[in-house]
N, C-alpha and C positions, 0 to 999 in steps of 0.2 A: 213554579218556576219560573223566574227572573226571565228579561228582552235578551241578557245576556248571556245566563248559561244557554238558553235554547242555540243561540245563534253560533257561543262557543262552540256546542256540540254539532252543531250543524258545519260548521269551518275543521272539525276534526274531525267528522267521519272523510270531509274532500281529499285534508289533509292525507288522512291517511292512504285513503285510494290512492292518491295520486304518487307517495311514498311510497306505495308496493308498484306500481305502474314504470317508475322508476328503470326497474332493470329490462324490462323490453326497448329498449333504448340501443337505438345499432350501433358502435362502438368501432374506428377504424381496428387493423392487425395493429395498428404498434400505439394505439393509446393508452396500452397498462403500465407503461414503461414513460407518460408520457405524467407531468403535474394534475391534467384540468384536460380533462377530456369531454366527451358531449352530453355526458353522464354525471357534472360534479358540480354543475349550476344546479339543476333540478332537483339533487341531491340535496344538499347544502334547501332549499327554497325550500320541502316537504320539512326536512326536521325542523327550520324554523318554524314553518304551517303549524305545525304538531305543538312543539315547544310553548307559542304563541296562545291557539287555544284552549292546550292543556292552564294556561297563565291566566286566561279571563275564565276558561271558566272556573279557577277557584279564588281570583277577586271577585265571581259574579255574588259568592257567598259571605264577602266582606261588607259591604254593601251598606250605609244604615239604610237610605234610602232603595225600597226596591221598589220598581214597575213590573207588578205582575202579567201578565197574557190576561187581555180580556177578548171577550167575542165581540165587544165596543170597535177594541182597538185595532182588532182584525181587519173591519169591516171599514177601516183610514185608510188601508195598506192595499196600492197600485198593485194587486195584481198582474191584470190585464198584460200591464206595461212590461212587466217583468216577463212575462210567457215569450212576449214578441220581440225583449232582447234576447232570451232564447233559441228561438228560432232567426233571429237573424244572425247568430254562433254557429246554430248550423248550418246556417245555407254558408257562414266563411269559410265553416270546413271542408263543406263541399267544393263547395266552387272552388277553393283557392291552387290547386295543380290544371284545374281545366281553361280559369278566366286566366290567374296570372293571380300575385303578392301585388301588382298597383291596380288593375281594373277590380278583383272581389274586397280591394282592403277599400277605398274608395266608394263605394258599394257599402259596404261593412258599418262606414263612419255615416254616408250619408243616412242611411236610415235608423243610428243609434242618435242623430242630433235633427232627424224628426220625427221618434221616437221621444225625445226632450222637449219638444215644442220651439224648434227654432222654426222658420218658418222663413226665414231669409235667404233662396235659392242661391243668392249670387254669392254669400258666407258662408255656405253650409260645401257647393260647390268647390270654392278656393282651398278653403279649409281640409279637408276632407281631400282631396288632389294632392294637394301643397303639399299634408302631409309622410300622403304613400310614398310621393316621389319621392320626399327629402327622404327618409326612415330605408327604402330602394337603394338610395346609390350611400347612405349610408355606410350598411347594410356589405353591397358591393363593393366599395370603393376603398371605403376607409377601412372597415374589420377583415373586409375582406372571405366575410361570409357570401358562396353564392345561394343565391335566392335562381331557378326556375321561373323565363319568359312566359310559363306557362304555354297549353295547348291551342290557346286559340292564338298567341302572338303566333305560336311556333307554324300556325297551319296558312295563316295572311302571310307573314313574312318571310314561311319558309324554314327550313332548320340551318344551320349552315356549318352543321356534322355532317 
């Protein structure tokens, strides 16, 4: 099999898993009467992922220059960095509620920069904190999507409710 065929099969499996789990998204009681609800975008994203992966899989057999996966090619891949990224994503998923969106996203982005070998600490901190704060403000103030401050912030500042 070619690289594109194998990659598209992995993407197809991920997209099918994502599409199946959309039914677990909690919706508001009034959402069946709305055009868009919490599951609308994930539904379209899952369908697009399935269709795109099927298209890539079919087109991978039409390529004139087929690149097959060999053992020497697999040895050139950096699986260790990929594993570190997966561990960073797991850390992010487990800490977003306790540390809060801004702190956990800043840490996740900083870890990602360091894994991609960015060594300028000032640049890493400015970009990761800046992106986290801007995205938080965009979601809360402009789009109206409430993101909790996190258990750590609530503990030190105090819950105002």
